[in-house]
Chimera marker file (.cmm) of the C-alpha trace (Angstrom):
<marker_set name="trace">
<marker id="1" x="4.177" y="27.765" z="19.569" r="1" g="1" b="0" radius="0.5"/>
<marker id="2" x="2.424" y="25.781" z="16.844" r="1" g="1" b="0" radius="0.5"/>
<marker id="3" x="3.132" y="22.120" z="16.342" r="1" g="1" b="0" radius="0.5"/>
<marker id="4" x="4.462" y="21.602" z="12.852" r="1" g="1" b="0" radius="0.5"/>
<marker id="5" x="3.144" y="18.418" z="11.293" r="1" g="1" b="0" radius="0.5"/>
<marker id="6" x="5.646" y="16.323" z="9.403" r="1" g="1" b="0" radius="0.5"/>
<marker id="7" x="4.309" y="14.686" z="6.276" r="1" g="1" b="0" radius="0.5"/>
<marker id="8" x="6.221" y="11.517" z="5.538" r="1" g="1" b="0" radius="0.5"/>
<marker id="9" x="5.385" y="8.896" z="2.967" r="1" g="1" b="0" radius="0.5"/>
<marker id="10" x="6.470" y="5.677" z="4.618" r="1" g="1" b="0" radius="0.5"/>
<marker id="11" x="5.058" y="2.170" z="4.539" r="1" g="1" b="0" radius="0.5"/>
<marker id="12" x="3.036" y="2.601" z="7.718" r="1" g="1" b="0" radius="0.5"/>
<marker id="13" x="1.463" y="5.849" z="6.531" r="1" g="1" b="0" radius="0.5"/>
<marker id="14" x="0.648" y="4.351" z="3.134" r="1" g="1" b="0" radius="0.5"/>
<marker id="15" x="-0.839" y="1.275" z="4.827" r="1" g="1" b="0" radius="0.5"/>
<marker id="16" x="-2.946" y="3.431" z="7.166" r="1" g="1" b="0" radius="0.5"/>
<marker id="17" x="-4.386" y="5.331" z="4.189" r="1" g="1" b="0" radius="0.5"/>
<marker id="18" x="-5.258" y="2.020" z="2.520" r="1" g="1" b="0" radius="0.5"/>
<marker id="19" x="-7.018" y="0.863" z="5.685" r="1" g="1" b="0" radius="0.5"/>
<marker id="20" x="-9.099" y="4.050" z="5.739" r="1" g="1" b="0" radius="0.5"/>
<marker id="21" x="-10.183" y="3.283" z="2.171" r="1" g="1" b="0" radius="0.5"/>
<marker id="22" x="-10.938" y="-0.395" z="2.736" r="1" g="1" b="0" radius="0.5"/>
<marker id="23" x="-14.303" y="-1.965" z="2.116" r="1" g="1" b="0" radius="0.5"/>
<marker id="24" x="-16.864" y="-1.981" z="4.901" r="1" g="1" b="0" radius="0.5"/>
<marker id="25" x="-16.206" y="-4.558" z="7.622" r="1" g="1" b="0" radius="0.5"/>
<marker id="26" x="-18.864" y="-7.086" z="8.702" r="1" g="1" b="0" radius="0.5"/>
<marker id="27" x="-20.660" y="-6.770" z="12.012" r="1" g="1" b="0" radius="0.5"/>
<marker id="28" x="-18.709" y="-7.722" z="15.132" r="1" g="1" b="0" radius="0.5"/>
<marker id="29" x="-21.318" y="-10.341" z="16.056" r="1" g="1" b="0" radius="0.5"/>
<marker id="30" x="-20.783" y="-12.233" z="12.802" r="1" g="1" b="0" radius="0.5"/>
<marker id="31" x="-17.048" y="-11.940" z="13.328" r="1" g="1" b="0" radius="0.5"/>
<marker id="32" x="-17.410" y="-13.304" z="16.879" r="1" g="1" b="0" radius="0.5"/>
<marker id="33" x="-19.319" y="-16.276" z="15.458" r="1" g="1" b="0" radius="0.5"/>
<marker id="34" x="-16.219" y="-17.263" z="13.540" r="1" g="1" b="0" radius="0.5"/>
<marker id="35" x="-16.999" y="-15.626" z="10.225" r="1" g="1" b="0" radius="0.5"/>
<marker id="36" x="-14.243" y="-13.590" z="8.680" r="1" g="1" b="0" radius="0.5"/>
<marker id="37" x="-14.782" y="-10.825" z="6.188" r="1" g="1" b="0" radius="0.5"/>
<marker id="38" x="-11.199" y="-11.133" z="4.949" r="1" g="1" b="0" radius="0.5"/>
<marker id="39" x="-10.682" y="-7.420" z="5.599" r="1" g="1" b="0" radius="0.5"/>
<marker id="40" x="-8.749" y="-7.416" z="8.859" r="1" g="1" b="0" radius="0.5"/>
<marker id="41" x="-5.642" y="-5.273" z="9.103" r="1" g="1" b="0" radius="0.5"/>
<marker id="42" x="-3.583" y="-8.461" z="8.747" r="1" g="1" b="0" radius="0.5"/>
<marker id="43" x="-5.533" y="-9.561" z="5.648" r="1" g="1" b="0" radius="0.5"/>
<marker id="44" x="-4.978" y="-6.187" z="3.992" r="1" g="1" b="0" radius="0.5"/>
<marker id="45" x="-1.296" y="-6.151" z="4.978" r="1" g="1" b="0" radius="0.5"/>
<marker id="46" x="-0.758" y="-9.647" z="3.591" r="1" g="1" b="0" radius="0.5"/>
<marker id="47" x="-2.573" y="-8.654" z="0.397" r="1" g="1" b="0" radius="0.5"/>
<marker id="48" x="-0.386" y="-5.581" z="0.038" r="1" g="1" b="0" radius="0.5"/>
<marker id="49" x="2.762" y="-7.617" z="0.573" r="1" g="1" b="0" radius="0.5"/>
<marker id="50" x="1.644" y="-10.028" z="-2.136" r="1" g="1" b="0" radius="0.5"/>
<marker id="51" x="1.441" y="-7.174" z="-4.636" r="1" g="1" b="0" radius="0.5"/>
<marker id="52" x="5.211" y="-6.763" z="-4.415" r="1" g="1" b="0" radius="0.5"/>
<marker id="53" x="6.123" y="-10.267" z="-3.292" r="1" g="1" b="0" radius="0.5"/>
<marker id="54" x="3.561" y="-12.688" z="-4.785" r="1" g="1" b="0" radius="0.5"/>
<marker id="55" x="4.976" y="-15.732" z="-2.981" r="1" g="1" b="0" radius="0.5"/>
<marker id="56" x="4.787" y="-14.133" z="0.465" r="1" g="1" b="0" radius="0.5"/>
<marker id="57" x="3.258" y="-16.332" z="3.157" r="1" g="1" b="0" radius="0.5"/>
<marker id="58" x="2.240" y="-14.693" z="6.427" r="1" g="1" b="0" radius="0.5"/>
<marker id="59" x="3.669" y="-16.313" z="9.554" r="1" g="1" b="0" radius="0.5"/>
<marker id="60" x="1.232" y="-18.448" z="11.527" r="1" g="1" b="0" radius="0.5"/>
<marker id="61" x="-0.093" y="-17.437" z="14.893" r="1" g="1" b="0" radius="0.5"/>
<marker id="62" x="-0.511" y="-14.078" z="16.515" r="1" g="1" b="0" radius="0.5"/>
<marker id="63" x="2.916" y="-12.747" z="15.547" r="1" g="1" b="0" radius="0.5"/>
<marker id="64" x="1.675" y="-11.433" z="12.187" r="1" g="1" b="0" radius="0.5"/>
<marker id="65" x="-0.959" y="-9.357" z="13.989" r="1" g="1" b="0" radius="0.5"/>
<marker id="66" x="1.826" y="-7.791" z="16.056" r="1" g="1" b="0" radius="0.5"/>
<marker id="67" x="3.980" y="-7.205" z="12.962" r="1" g="1" b="0" radius="0.5"/>
<marker id="68" x="1.020" y="-5.611" z="11.204" r="1" g="1" b="0" radius="0.5"/>
<marker id="69" x="0.308" y="-3.269" z="14.123" r="1" g="1" b="0" radius="0.5"/>
<marker id="70" x="3.952" y="-2.298" z="14.465" r="1" g="1" b="0" radius="0.5"/>
<marker id="71" x="4.261" y="-1.688" z="10.713" r="1" g="1" b="0" radius="0.5"/>
<marker id="72" x="1.125" y="0.454" z="10.705" r="1" g="1" b="0" radius="0.5"/>
<marker id="73" x="2.556" y="2.504" z="13.596" r="1" g="1" b="0" radius="0.5"/>
<marker id="74" x="5.881" y="2.897" z="11.724" r="1" g="1" b="0" radius="0.5"/>
<marker id="75" x="7.699" y="0.973" z="14.469" r="1" g="1" b="0" radius="0.5"/>
<marker id="76" x="8.719" y="-1.927" z="12.217" r="1" g="1" b="0" radius="0.5"/>
<marker id="77" x="9.887" y="-1.937" z="8.645" r="1" g="1" b="0" radius="0.5"/>
<marker id="78" x="11.401" y="-5.368" z="8.339" r="1" g="1" b="0" radius="0.5"/>
<marker id="79" x="12.301" y="-8.518" z="10.195" r="1" g="1" b="0" radius="0.5"/>
<marker id="80" x="12.863" y="-12.169" z="9.331" r="1" g="1" b="0" radius="0.5"/>
<marker id="81" x="9.198" y="-12.490" z="8.277" r="1" g="1" b="0" radius="0.5"/>
<marker id="82" x="8.735" y="-9.213" z="6.413" r="1" g="1" b="0" radius="0.5"/>
<marker id="83" x="10.700" y="-9.013" z="3.144" r="1" g="1" b="0" radius="0.5"/>
<marker id="84" x="11.145" y="-5.239" z="2.877" r="1" g="1" b="0" radius="0.5"/>
<marker id="85" x="14.923" y="-5.439" z="3.184" r="1" g="1" b="0" radius="0.5"/>
<marker id="86" x="15.418" y="-8.556" z="1.074" r="1" g="1" b="0" radius="0.5"/>
<marker id="87" x="17.412" y="-7.067" z="-1.791" r="1" g="1" b="0" radius="0.5"/>
<marker id="88" x="16.761" y="-9.945" z="-4.198" r="1" g="1" b="0" radius="0.5"/>
<marker id="89" x="12.983" y="-9.710" z="-3.766" r="1" g="1" b="0" radius="0.5"/>
<marker id="90" x="13.080" y="-5.927" z="-4.028" r="1" g="1" b="0" radius="0.5"/>
<marker id="91" x="15.186" y="-6.128" z="-7.194" r="1" g="1" b="0" radius="0.5"/>
<marker id="92" x="12.724" y="-8.647" z="-8.676" r="1" g="1" b="0" radius="0.5"/>
<marker id="93" x="9.808" y="-6.313" z="-7.989" r="1" g="1" b="0" radius="0.5"/>
<marker id="94" x="11.736" y="-3.335" z="-9.343" r="1" g="1" b="0" radius="0.5"/>
<marker id="95" x="12.468" y="-5.296" z="-12.529" r="1" g="1" b="0" radius="0.5"/>
<marker id="96" x="8.747" y="-5.998" z="-12.956" r="1" g="1" b="0" radius="0.5"/>
<marker id="97" x="7.823" y="-2.330" z="-12.430" r="1" g="1" b="0" radius="0.5"/>
<marker id="98" x="10.485" y="-1.030" z="-14.804" r="1" g="1" b="0" radius="0.5"/>
<marker id="99" x="10.096" y="-3.856" z="-17.303" r="1" g="1" b="0" radius="0.5"/>
<marker id="100" x="6.816" y="-5.526" z="-18.106" r="1" g="1" b="0" radius="0.5"/>
<marker id="101" x="4.766" y="-3.660" z="-15.442" r="1" g="1" b="0" radius="0.5"/>
<marker id="102" x="1.623" y="-5.694" z="-16.250" r="1" g="1" b="0" radius="0.5"/>
<marker id="103" x="2.111" y="-8.419" z="-13.600" r="1" g="1" b="0" radius="0.5"/>
<marker id="104" x="2.408" y="-5.798" z="-10.859" r="1" g="1" b="0" radius="0.5"/>
<marker id="105" x="-0.527" y="-3.844" z="-12.275" r="1" g="1" b="0" radius="0.5"/>
<marker id="106" x="-2.690" y="-6.972" z="-12.308" r="1" g="1" b="0" radius="0.5"/>
<marker id="107" x="-1.750" y="-7.774" z="-8.691" r="1" g="1" b="0" radius="0.5"/>
<marker id="108" x="-2.460" y="-4.190" z="-7.595" r="1" g="1" b="0" radius="0.5"/>
<marker id="109" x="-5.784" y="-4.198" z="-9.434" r="1" g="1" b="0" radius="0.5"/>
<marker id="110" x="-6.705" y="-7.449" z="-7.655" r="1" g="1" b="0" radius="0.5"/>
<marker id="111" x="-5.659" y="-5.925" z="-4.329" r="1" g="1" b="0" radius="0.5"/>
<marker id="112" x="-7.885" y="-2.890" z="-4.944" r="1" g="1" b="0" radius="0.5"/>
<marker id="113" x="-10.806" y="-5.075" z="-6.023" r="1" g="1" b="0" radius="0.5"/>
<marker id="114" x="-10.445" y="-7.271" z="-2.945" r="1" g="1" b="0" radius="0.5"/>
<marker id="115" x="-9.760" y="-4.715" z="-0.229" r="1" g="1" b="0" radius="0.5"/>
<marker id="116" x="-10.495" y="-1.143" z="-1.316" r="1" g="1" b="0" radius="0.5"/>
<marker id="117" x="-13.889" y="0.502" z="-1.616" r="1" g="1" b="0" radius="0.5"/>
<marker id="118" x="-12.868" y="2.251" z="-4.813" r="1" g="1" b="0" radius="0.5"/>
<marker id="119" x="-16.358" y="3.580" z="-5.495" r="1" g="1" b="0" radius="0.5"/>
<marker id="120" x="-16.396" y="5.347" z="-2.127" r="1" g="1" b="0" radius="0.5"/>
<marker id="121" x="-12.739" y="6.189" z="-1.586" r="1" g="1" b="0" radius="0.5"/>
<marker id="122" x="-10.745" y="6.132" z="-4.861" r="1" g="1" b="0" radius="0.5"/>
<marker id="123" x="-10.729" y="9.912" z="-5.303" r="1" g="1" b="0" radius="0.5"/>
<marker id="124" x="-9.989" y="10.512" z="-1.642" r="1" g="1" b="0" radius="0.5"/>
<marker id="125" x="-7.164" y="7.945" z="-1.618" r="1" g="1" b="0" radius="0.5"/>
<marker id="126" x="-5.446" y="9.354" z="-4.704" r="1" g="1" b="0" radius="0.5"/>
<marker id="127" x="-5.737" y="12.920" z="-3.357" r="1" g="1" b="0" radius="0.5"/>
<marker id="128" x="-4.422" y="11.872" z="0.062" r="1" g="1" b="0" radius="0.5"/>
<marker id="129" x="-1.429" y="10.099" z="-1.473" r="1" g="1" b="0" radius="0.5"/>
<marker id="130" x="-0.636" y="12.997" z="-3.792" r="1" g="1" b="0" radius="0.5"/>
<marker id="131" x="-0.903" y="15.464" z="-0.911" r="1" g="1" b="0" radius="0.5"/>
<marker id="132" x="1.409" y="13.336" z="1.183" r="1" g="1" b="0" radius="0.5"/>
<marker id="133" x="3.925" y="13.145" z="-1.668" r="1" g="1" b="0" radius="0.5"/>
<marker id="134" x="3.655" y="16.902" z="-2.207" r="1" g="1" b="0" radius="0.5"/>
<marker id="135" x="4.533" y="17.770" z="1.393" r="1" g="1" b="0" radius="0.5"/>
<marker id="136" x="7.158" y="15.062" z="1.963" r="1" g="1" b="0" radius="0.5"/>
<marker id="137" x="10.503" y="16.584" z="1.009" r="1" g="1" b="0" radius="0.5"/>
<marker id="138" x="12.065" y="13.103" z="0.945" r="1" g="1" b="0" radius="0.5"/>
<marker id="139" x="10.075" y="12.402" z="-2.242" r="1" g="1" b="0" radius="0.5"/>
<marker id="140" x="11.621" y="15.321" z="-4.142" r="1" g="1" b="0" radius="0.5"/>
<marker id="141" x="14.066" y="13.119" z="-6.068" r="1" g="1" b="0" radius="0.5"/>
<marker id="142" x="11.828" y="10.070" z="-6.339" r="1" g="1" b="0" radius="0.5"/>
<marker id="143" x="10.378" y="8.533" z="-9.466" r="1" g="1" b="0" radius="0.5"/>
<marker id="144" x="6.775" y="7.374" z="-9.580" r="1" g="1" b="0" radius="0.5"/>
<marker id="145" x="5.400" y="4.666" z="-11.865" r="1" g="1" b="0" radius="0.5"/>
<marker id="146" x="1.695" y="5.293" z="-12.312" r="1" g="1" b="0" radius="0.5"/>
<marker id="147" x="0.864" y="4.169" z="-15.830" r="1" g="1" b="0" radius="0.5"/>
<marker id="148" x="1.501" y="1.103" z="-17.907" r="1" g="1" b="0" radius="0.5"/>
<marker id="149" x="4.070" y="1.653" z="-20.629" r="1" g="1" b="0" radius="0.5"/>
<marker id="150" x="4.968" y="5.185" z="-19.606" r="1" g="1" b="0" radius="0.5"/>
<marker id="151" x="8.136" y="6.686" z="-18.333" r="1" g="1" b="0" radius="0.5"/>
<marker id="152" x="8.234" y="7.327" z="-14.598" r="1" g="1" b="0" radius="0.5"/>
<marker id="153" x="7.120" y="10.716" z="-13.352" r="1" g="1" b="0" radius="0.5"/>
<marker id="154" x="9.231" y="12.921" z="-11.158" r="1" g="1" b="0" radius="0.5"/>
<marker id="155" x="7.414" y="14.609" z="-8.290" r="1" g="1" b="0" radius="0.5"/>
<marker id="156" x="6.745" y="17.849" z="-10.177" r="1" g="1" b="0" radius="0.5"/>
<marker id="157" x="5.112" y="16.069" z="-13.114" r="1" g="1" b="0" radius="0.5"/>
<marker id="158" x="3.268" y="13.576" z="-10.925" r="1" g="1" b="0" radius="0.5"/>
<marker id="159" x="1.596" y="16.443" z="-9.092" r="1" g="1" b="0" radius="0.5"/>
<marker id="160" x="0.492" y="17.956" z="-12.421" r="1" g="1" b="0" radius="0.5"/>
<marker id="161" x="-1.517" y="14.871" z="-13.422" r="1" g="1" b="0" radius="0.5"/>
<marker id="162" x="-5.227" y="15.489" z="-13.690" r="1" g="1" b="0" radius="0.5"/>
<marker id="163" x="-6.267" y="11.833" z="-13.701" r="1" g="1" b="0" radius="0.5"/>
<marker id="164" x="-4.870" y="8.702" z="-12.069" r="1" g="1" b="0" radius="0.5"/>
<marker id="165" x="-6.534" y="5.341" z="-12.575" r="1" g="1" b="0" radius="0.5"/>
<marker id="166" x="-6.306" y="3.004" z="-9.565" r="1" g="1" b="0" radius="0.5"/>
<marker id="167" x="-7.235" y="-0.057" z="-11.574" r="1" g="1" b="0" radius="0.5"/>
<marker id="168" x="-6.128" y="-1.581" z="-14.836" r="1" g="1" b="0" radius="0.5"/>
<link id1="1" id2="2" r="1" g="1" b="0" radius="0.2"/>
<link id1="2" id2="3" r="1" g="1" b="0" radius="0.2"/>
<link id1="3" id2="4" r="1" g="1" b="0" radius="0.2"/>
<link id1="4" id2="5" r="1" g="1" b="0" radius="0.2"/>
<link id1="5" id2="6" r="1" g="1" b="0" radius="0.2"/>
<link id1="6" id2="7" r="1" g="1" b="0" radius="0.2"/>
<link id1="7" id2="8" r="1" g="1" b="0" radius="0.2"/>
<link id1="8" id2="9" r="1" g="1" b="0" radius="0.2"/>
<link id1="9" id2="10" r="1" g="1" b="0" radius="0.2"/>
<link id1="10" id2="11" r="1" g="1" b="0" radius="0.2"/>
<link id1="11" id2="12" r="1" g="1" b="0" radius="0.2"/>
<link id1="12" id2="13" r="1" g="1" b="0" radius="0.2"/>
<link id1="13" id2="14" r="1" g="1" b="0" radius="0.2"/>
<link id1="14" id2="15" r="1" g="1" b="0" radius="0.2"/>
<link id1="15" id2="16" r="1" g="1" b="0" radius="0.2"/>
<link id1="16" id2="17" r="1" g="1" b="0" radius="0.2"/>
<link id1="17" id2="18" r="1" g="1" b="0" radius="0.2"/>
<link id1="18" id2="19" r="1" g="1" b="0" radius="0.2"/>
<link id1="19" id2="20" r="1" g="1" b="0" radius="0.2"/>
<link id1="20" id2="21" r="1" g="1" b="0" radius="0.2"/>
<link id1="21" id2="22" r="1" g="1" b="0" radius="0.2"/>
<link id1="22" id2="23" r="1" g="1" b="0" radius="0.2"/>
<link id1="23" id2="24" r="1" g="1" b="0" radius="0.2"/>
<link id1="24" id2="25" r="1" g="1" b="0" radius="0.2"/>
<link id1="25" id2="26" r="1" g="1" b="0" radius="0.2"/>
<link id1="26" id2="27" r="1" g="1" b="0" radius="0.2"/>
<link id1="27" id2="28" r="1" g="1" b="0" radius="0.2"/>
<link id1="28" id2="29" r="1" g="1" b="0" radius="0.2"/>
<link id1="29" id2="30" r="1" g="1" b="0" radius="0.2"/>
<link id1="30" id2="31" r="1" g="1" b="0" radius="0.2"/>
<link id1="31" id2="32" r="1" g="1" b="0" radius="0.2"/>
<link id1="32" id2="33" r="1" g="1" b="0" radius="0.2"/>
<link id1="33" id2="34" r="1" g="1" b="0" radius="0.2"/>
<link id1="34" id2="35" r="1" g="1" b="0" radius="0.2"/>
<link id1="35" id2="36" r="1" g="1" b="0" radius="0.2"/>
<link id1="36" id2="37" r="1" g="1" b="0" radius="0.2"/>
<link id1="37" id2="38" r="1" g="1" b="0" radius="0.2"/>
<link id1="38" id2="39" r="1" g="1" b="0" radius="0.2"/>
<link id1="39" id2="40" r="1" g="1" b="0" radius="0.2"/>
<link id1="40" id2="41" r="1" g="1" b="0" radius="0.2"/>
<link id1="41" id2="42" r="1" g="1" b="0" radius="0.2"/>
<link id1="42" id2="43" r="1" g="1" b="0" radius="0.2"/>
<link id1="43" id2="44" r="1" g="1" b="0" radius="0.2"/>
<link id1="44" id2="45" r="1" g="1" b="0" radius="0.2"/>
<link id1="45" id2="46" r="1" g="1" b="0" radius="0.2"/>
<link id1="46" id2="47" r="1" g="1" b="0" radius="0.2"/>
<link id1="47" id2="48" r="1" g="1" b="0" radius="0.2"/>
<link id1="48" id2="49" r="1" g="1" b="0" radius="0.2"/>
<link id1="49" id2="50" r="1" g="1" b="0" radius="0.2"/>
<link id1="50" id2="51" r="1" g="1" b="0" radius="0.2"/>
<link id1="51" id2="52" r="1" g="1" b="0" radius="0.2"/>
<link id1="52" id2="53" r="1" g="1" b="0" radius="0.2"/>
<link id1="53" id2="54" r="1" g="1" b="0" radius="0.2"/>
<link id1="54" id2="55" r="1" g="1" b="0" radius="0.2"/>
<link id1="55" id2="56" r="1" g="1" b="0" radius="0.2"/>
<link id1="56" id2="57" r="1" g="1" b="0" radius="0.2"/>
<link id1="57" id2="58" r="1" g="1" b="0" radius="0.2"/>
<link id1="58" id2="59" r="1" g="1" b="0" radius="0.2"/>
<link id1="59" id2="60" r="1" g="1" b="0" radius="0.2"/>
<link id1="60" id2="61" r="1" g="1" b="0" radius="0.2"/>
<link id1="61" id2="62" r="1" g="1" b="0" radius="0.2"/>
<link id1="62" id2="63" r="1" g="1" b="0" radius="0.2"/>
<link id1="63" id2="64" r="1" g="1" b="0" radius="0.2"/>
<link id1="64" id2="65" r="1" g="1" b="0" radius="0.2"/>
<link id1="65" id2="66" r="1" g="1" b="0" radius="0.2"/>
<link id1="66" id2="67" r="1" g="1" b="0" radius="0.2"/>
<link id1="67" id2="68" r="1" g="1" b="0" radius="0.2"/>
<link id1="68" id2="69" r="1" g="1" b="0" radius="0.2"/>
<link id1="69" id2="70" r="1" g="1" b="0" radius="0.2"/>
<link id1="70" id2="71" r="1" g="1" b="0" radius="0.2"/>
<link id1="71" id2="72" r="1" g="1" b="0" radius="0.2"/>
<link id1="72" id2="73" r="1" g="1" b="0" radius="0.2"/>
<link id1="73" id2="74" r="1" g="1" b="0" radius="0.2"/>
<link id1="74" id2="75" r="1" g="1" b="0" radius="0.2"/>
<link id1="75" id2="76" r="1" g="1" b="0" radius="0.2"/>
<link id1="76" id2="77" r="1" g="1" b="0" radius="0.2"/>
<link id1="77" id2="78" r="1" g="1" b="0" radius="0.2"/>
<link id1="78" id2="79" r="1" g="1" b="0" radius="0.2"/>
<link id1="79" id2="80" r="1" g="1" b="0" radius="0.2"/>
<link id1="80" id2="81" r="1" g="1" b="0" radius="0.2"/>
<link id1="81" id2="82" r="1" g="1" b="0" radius="0.2"/>
<link id1="82" id2="83" r="1" g="1" b="0" radius="0.2"/>
<link id1="83" id2="84" r="1" g="1" b="0" radius="0.2"/>
<link id1="84" id2="85" r="1" g="1" b="0" radius="0.2"/>
<link id1="85" id2="86" r="1" g="1" b="0" radius="0.2"/>
<link id1="86" id2="87" r="1" g="1" b="0" radius="0.2"/>
<link id1="87" id2="88" r="1" g="1" b="0" radius="0.2"/>
<link id1="88" id2="89" r="1" g="1" b="0" radius="0.2"/>
<link id1="89" id2="90" r="1" g="1" b="0" radius="0.2"/>
<link id1="90" id2="91" r="1" g="1" b="0" radius="0.2"/>
<link id1="91" id2="92" r="1" g="1" b="0" radius="0.2"/>
<link id1="92" id2="93" r="1" g="1" b="0" radius="0.2"/>
<link id1="93" id2="94" r="1" g="1" b="0" radius="0.2"/>
<link id1="94" id2="95" r="1" g="1" b="0" radius="0.2"/>
<link id1="95" id2="96" r="1" g="1" b="0" radius="0.2"/>
<link id1="96" id2="97" r="1" g="1" b="0" radius="0.2"/>
<link id1="97" id2="98" r="1" g="1" b="0" radius="0.2"/>
<link id1="98" id2="99" r="1" g="1" b="0" radius="0.2"/>
<link id1="99" id2="100" r="1" g="1" b="0" radius="0.2"/>
<link id1="100" id2="101" r="1" g="1" b="0" radius="0.2"/>
<link id1="101" id2="102" r="1" g="1" b="0" radius="0.2"/>
<link id1="102" id2="103" r="1" g="1" b="0" radius="0.2"/>
<link id1="103" id2="104" r="1" g="1" b="0" radius="0.2"/>
<link id1="104" id2="105" r="1" g="1" b="0" radius="0.2"/>
<link id1="105" id2="106" r="1" g="1" b="0" radius="0.2"/>
<link id1="106" id2="107" r="1" g="1" b="0" radius="0.2"/>
<link id1="107" id2="108" r="1" g="1" b="0" radius="0.2"/>
<link id1="108" id2="109" r="1" g="1" b="0" radius="0.2"/>
<link id1="109" id2="110" r="1" g="1" b="0" radius="0.2"/>
<link id1="110" id2="111" r="1" g="1" b="0" radius="0.2"/>
<link id1="111" id2="112" r="1" g="1" b="0" radius="0.2"/>
<link id1="112" id2="113" r="1" g="1" b="0" radius="0.2"/>
<link id1="113" id2="114" r="1" g="1" b="0" radius="0.2"/>
<link id1="114" id2="115" r="1" g="1" b="0" radius="0.2"/>
<link id1="115" id2="116" r="1" g="1" b="0" radius="0.2"/>
<link id1="116" id2="117" r="1" g="1" b="0" radius="0.2"/>
<link id1="117" id2="118" r="1" g="1" b="0" radius="0.2"/>
<link id1="118" id2="119" r="1" g="1" b="0" radius="0.2"/>
<link id1="119" id2="120" r="1" g="1" b="0" radius="0.2"/>
<link id1="120" id2="121" r="1" g="1" b="0" radius="0.2"/>
<link id1="121" id2="122" r="1" g="1" b="0" radius="0.2"/>
<link id1="122" id2="123" r="1" g="1" b="0" radius="0.2"/>
<link id1="123" id2="124" r="1" g="1" b="0" radius="0.2"/>
<link id1="124" id2="125" r="1" g="1" b="0" radius="0.2"/>
<link id1="125" id2="126" r="1" g="1" b="0" radius="0.2"/>
<link id1="126" id2="127" r="1" g="1" b="0" radius="0.2"/>
<link id1="127" id2="128" r="1" g="1" b="0" radius="0.2"/>
<link id1="128" id2="129" r="1" g="1" b="0" radius="0.2"/>
<link id1="129" id2="130" r="1" g="1" b="0" radius="0.2"/>
<link id1="130" id2="131" r="1" g="1" b="0" radius="0.2"/>
<link id1="131" id2="132" r="1" g="1" b="0" radius="0.2"/>
<link id1="132" id2="133" r="1" g="1" b="0" radius="0.2"/>
<link id1="133" id2="134" r="1" g="1" b="0" radius="0.2"/>
<link id1="134" id2="135" r="1" g="1" b="0" radius="0.2"/>
<link id1="135" id2="136" r="1" g="1" b="0" radius="0.2"/>
<link id1="136" id2="137" r="1" g="1" b="0" radius="0.2"/>
<link id1="137" id2="138" r="1" g="1" b="0" radius="0.2"/>
<link id1="138" id2="139" r="1" g="1" b="0" radius="0.2"/>
<link id1="139" id2="140" r="1" g="1" b="0" radius="0.2"/>
<link id1="140" id2="141" r="1" g="1" b="0" radius="0.2"/>
<link id1="141" id2="142" r="1" g="1" b="0" radius="0.2"/>
<link id1="142" id2="143" r="1" g="1" b="0" radius="0.2"/>
<link id1="143" id2="144" r="1" g="1" b="0" radius="0.2"/>
<link id1="144" id2="145" r="1" g="1" b="0" radius="0.2"/>
<link id1="145" id2="146" r="1" g="1" b="0" radius="0.2"/>
<link id1="146" id2="147" r="1" g="1" b="0" radius="0.2"/>
<link id1="147" id2="148" r="1" g="1" b="0" radius="0.2"/>
<link id1="148" id2="149" r="1" g="1" b="0" radius="0.2"/>
<link id1="149" id2="150" r="1" g="1" b="0" radius="0.2"/>
<link id1="150" id2="151" r="1" g="1" b="0" radius="0.2"/>
<link id1="151" id2="152" r="1" g="1" b="0" radius="0.2"/>
<link id1="152" id2="153" r="1" g="1" b="0" radius="0.2"/>
<link id1="153" id2="154" r="1" g="1" b="0" radius="0.2"/>
<link id1="154" id2="155" r="1" g="1" b="0" radius="0.2"/>
<link id1="155" id2="156" r="1" g="1" b="0" radius="0.2"/>
<link id1="156" id2="157" r="1" g="1" b="0" radius="0.2"/>
<link id1="157" id2="158" r="1" g="1" b="0" radius="0.2"/>
<link id1="158" id2="159" r="1" g="1" b="0" radius="0.2"/>
<link id1="159" id2="160" r="1" g="1" b="0" radius="0.2"/>
<link id1="160" id2="161" r="1" g="1" b="0" radius="0.2"/>
<link id1="161" id2="162" r="1" g="1" b="0" radius="0.2"/>
<link id1="162" id2="163" r="1" g="1" b="0" radius="0.2"/>
<link id1="163" id2="164" r="1" g="1" b="0" radius="0.2"/>
<link id1="164" id2="165" r="1" g="1" b="0" radius="0.2"/>
<link id1="165" id2="166" r="1" g="1" b="0" radius="0.2"/>
<link id1="166" id2="167" r="1" g="1" b="0" radius="0.2"/>
<link id1="167" id2="168" r="1" g="1" b="0" radius="0.2"/>
</marker_set>
């Protein structure tokens, strides 16, 4: 009997794809000497959170590393430190996406510039996300905002796009 793979677009899966497309990390020796490349899983996760919630501050200590790992493994979606279930913050972000869009686009462009190796992985990342959306039946009724000033795309029309720009 064949194992049937389930394709699900969730936060942890999205985050894992972003990590695969991140810029090259510095050598472990330099990292051991106290230098940070700013590209750790926690750095990328905090940067991603700030796209939606610009005033987010990561908790101090090792707990954020645990939250990041659990989120990446789809074992944690929210807690008192992660704002994914804070309806006021979510509504604020939704208002930005539906309304002016530019502030969110600028933050996402900055995120990509800071963390993603767009030159090496932009095409792969877009294709991987579109493939995931295509095979995830939970996205069938979703709306996708991918362009400034445009109406949202339903899944059918999103998958017909021939070009998607990751940056502004």
